[in-house]
N, C-alpha and C positions, 0 to 999 in steps of 0.2 A: 776449617770451625766455629761459625761468628757463635757461641752459643758455649756456652763450659759443660751441661748437660751433655749428660751421658741416654742415650737410649735406652732400651727399658732391656735390648736382647746383650748389653756393653755391665747391664750393671749385673744383670744373671751371669752370664755370668767373669764377671769381681767374683758376687759371691761363691759358684761352683771349686774359681780356686784353691781363696780361700777356704773354703768346705775342709777341702784335701789335704788341708793341714792341725784342720780339727778335733778333737775327740768327741765322737755323734751323739754325744750322752748328752755333751754343753750344748749342742748348736739345733735346734728343732725345726729348721729342710729337712738333714739326712735319717728319711725313717731303715731301723730296719728291719730286713724281713729275714725269711728262715725260705729255705726252698720249700715247699710248702707256693710258695707263691712261683715258683720257677718253674713250676711243675703244672699248675692249668695255664704260666705265655703260652710253653716249649711242651708243657706230655716231660714223662716222670722216664722215660729211655731214651727220649733227646736230648732234654739239660743234664743227663748225668754222660751225657757222651761227653757234649760242651768241655762241659769241667773236668773231667778225662785230661782233652786234649787239652786247654787250655794249663789245664797241671804240669803234662809234656813240654808244653813251651817254657814253660817261667823254668823244669830245671835244669830246658838246654841254657838257655839265661844266663843264667843264676852257674854254669860250667862257664858257661867265658870270659866272665866279671874275674 
């Protein structure tokens, strides 16, 4: 690598990784959205099913620890 500049995707990746550790109220890049936003994208029934599956997987992962 001749120049030390990061391309835009690297910068975005770095910002996203840093945002994992920031409070969303302190970082303007993180948008807080409610369930209604995802209802529009996935439909209410499918989104609720997805949430339930993720919750079950989370509970299984917590039991392993």
